[in-house]
Structures are given as C-alpha cells and as structure tokens.
N, C-alpha and C positions, 0 to 999 in steps of 0.2 A: 602516934594514932594520929597525930595532926596530919603528920604527911599522908597518910595511907587516906585521909579526909579530902587531902587536896587533889592526890590521885585519881579517886574515887571523883569529885565534881570538876575539875579536867578532861575525863574520859567522858562524862553524861556531855560537858562542853561541844566536846571535839564532835558526837554521835549528832546533834541538834545544828553544827553544822555544817554536816556533812547531806545531811536529811533535807537542809533548806536548801545546798548547793545541788542536789540531785532532783529537787522541787524547781528547781529555776530553771534549771538545763533542758527539765522534762516540758518546763512550759517555752522554752525557748525553743524545743523541738519542734513543739506541735504547730506555732506559729510558722516557724520555717515550714514546715511539712504544708500548713493551709497556704502559704504564699505561692511555695513551688505550685499547686495544685492551680487558683487561681491563673498564675503566670500560662500554663497550660490548654488552663480553657482558654482565656482571652486569643494567645495563639493558634489555636487548631480553628477560632472562629474568624482568624483573620485568614487563616488559610482557608479555610471554605471560603469566603467569601473573596478571596484572589485567587483562588482555581474557578469559582464560577462567575467570577468577571471573564476569565482568560479564554475556559470555553466558551459564551454567550459571544464573546469578538472571535473564536475561531467559528463557533454555527454562522454567522452573520458574513464572515469571509465566503467561505463554503456555498453557502446560501444563492449571495453573489456570484459566487464561481460556474455554479451549475446554473443559473441560470443562463451565463454567459454563453456557455458551452449546450447548453439542450440543442440550440434551434440549429443548431451544426448536428444533432444526431437524425438519422432516421430505428425508427422502434415498428419491428413487424412484433405485431399481440399473434400468442398463439392462445383461443379462446377455449380450448379444452384446459389450462394447466393455470391460467388467469397469470403466465409470466409474457416477457417480453425479451425478444432478440435484440441488440442496441448496433446500429452500425453508423457510422459515419455516412449523412449524405451522399458524399462524393463514391460513395465503392458503389461497384456494380449488381445489380439484381439479379443477374444471371451469371451461367458459368463460362458463356461466349464470348468473354471478354479480358482482353490485357488486364491483370489488376493483380495489386499486394495492397493488404489491408487486414485490420486489427477489428473484432468484434467481443462481444459477451452475450448472456443472457441474465436476465434480472429477474428475481423470484420475490414475490411481498419483500420488497425495499434490500433485497438484497442480493448482490452481486456472483454469481457463477464464474469457471477458470476464462479466461481469457483463452480465443481463438487465434491463428494465425494461418492468411491464405493467400496464397500465389496460384493464379493463372494464366495460363498460355495461351492463345489460338494464334491460329496459322492456319496457310495451307500443308503445311508440311510435316509429319509426324518428328518427333522429340523421342517420345518412350524415356521422360525423362526420369533420373537415378537420384541425383543429387543438386542442388544450388549453391555454390560459391558466390559469394559478398566480399567488396571492396568500400568501405564506410569510413570515409577523411584515411584511406591510406592503410587502414585494419583490414586485413583478411579472416574469413567467418565461413563455415562451413557448414549446409543442413542439408539432415538426409531423414529424407519423409520417409514414414510408415509406410504410406500406399499413396500413390499417383489413381485419381480417379483418369477417367479419358470418354472420349465422346466422338462423333463427327457427324456431320451435315452438308449437304448443296456444297460440297468440293471443301469445305474447311472442316481445322480439330482443333479440339479443343482437350487442354491436359489442365490438373487441375490440385492439387493438396490443402485441405483442409484438417487443422492437427492445432490441438490443444497445446498450450505455451510451459515447454516445460524449462529445467532451471539455462538449459542449451539455447534453446531459441529464446528466453528472455533477455537472455545478452545481449543477441542480435536484435531483438527488437527495440531494445534502450535505447544501444547506440545506435540505432539505424532513426530512433525517432530525434535524435537532435546532430545528425548527419551533415555535415555543410555540403557532401556531395558523394553521392552512393551511386552504385551500380552492381548489378546483379548476375552473376551464367549460369542458364539453365544447364544443364551437364546430358546427354541423352546417351541411347546405348552407342549411336558412330556419330550421334552431330552434335551442336552445342549453339545456345541462341544466349547474348550477349543485350543484357539491354540496362540505357539506365532510370535508376529511381528517381521522378520529379520533386523536388518541393513539397508539391500539392499533397503528394502521396506524403511523403515525411511528414508533413504538418495534420496530417487530417491522421496519421496512427497515434502522432503525439495529443490531440484533440482526443482522442478514443481512451485512452495509457490515462491522463488527466480528468476524464468524467468518469472510468472507470476508478481511479481514487475515491475522487469527489464522492461516489454512491457507494463505498466502504470496503474497496476492492483492493486488496494489499498485494504490493507489486517487488 
C-alpha cells in the first residue's frame, strides 16, 4: 500500500514538473517571438531609412545631370498632343544636310522610343540600300526598311528615320563611345564613305544619357 501511495505521489510530482516546464517553455517561446518581431520592425525601419536616403541621393544626382544636359537639347513642341520631340542642338532641322543623330519624343514626362536618323546630301544619287559601319575596328551593318528621297536646285538628299531596334541599338550604343568611326552608304551602283565626327558621337551620347535620365530604358 505504501508503495502504491509513493508511486501516486511520484506521478503527481512528474506531471507538475512537466506542466511547469511547459509553461516556462511557452513563456520563453513567446519572448523569443516578441524579440524576433521587434528586431524585424527595427530592421525594416532602418532599411526604409537607408532606401529613402539612397533614393534622395540618386534623385539629386539625376536632377543635376539633367540640368547639365538640358541646355544641349532642342525641343520641338507639339501643341496638339502636349508632347515634345527632343533633339540635340547640333542636329539639323531639315533633311537637306548631311547628318547622323538620335532623338525621341517626351509625352507627360514619359519618353517614347529612341529614333536613329542618317541623312545624305550630295549632287548625285546613291539610292541607298544599306549602311556599313566601322566602329573602333568592329564591323556592323544596318539595313533600313525604307529610305526617303528628294531633290532640288541640282542637289539630292536621301535619308531614313527609324525607331531603334535591338540591332540598331547595338550600333548606336557602340557609336556613342567610339574613339574612331566611319560609315559606308551602299547604293544600287555607287557608295559613299563618310567619317563620323567626334562631335556627332558626343551628341549621340548626350541624347542617350538624357533619355535614360528622363526614364528611358535602353
């Protein structure tokens, strides 16, 4: 009988200990969860402060860069759509001049696709089919889908104005950083080789930089 009574007391003691341990574990688990939650709040707050600070620095740098480049741009406003075409000031306003440049359209502070233009002005027709480039000893080829032509006063002009595709973007990006560059306009019977000047290269780079700063992706 005494043995049974002792076993009964031992069982009660064990259950009591397990209950206390369980309660203590529960308290520790809750404390750990609370601590982890507080750490997460602090971490997220610090990350937000850091992100906001970085964003302010980036925005400030972009604003300064835009202010530096904007005077180099020429804006042709479209009063009917409240948009504007953005050109480098060195690009010609008419097609009867030799030229090579990029431009784009801004609508409600959102840039449209980049465009690439090549203009040939001479006294003899080429009837341009495609253009070959040598950019820092690398060769590229560009085939326009359409070439416009006109003439007057004994001179001719041929030009194409196309949205930049993946193919032409590779050429334009390479062109914007080239140390030396020239192009060969290939016609139906004749061709014309032209040097691409550093001022033309710099103008293309300025337009690409301005395009990216205004939110464009290339």
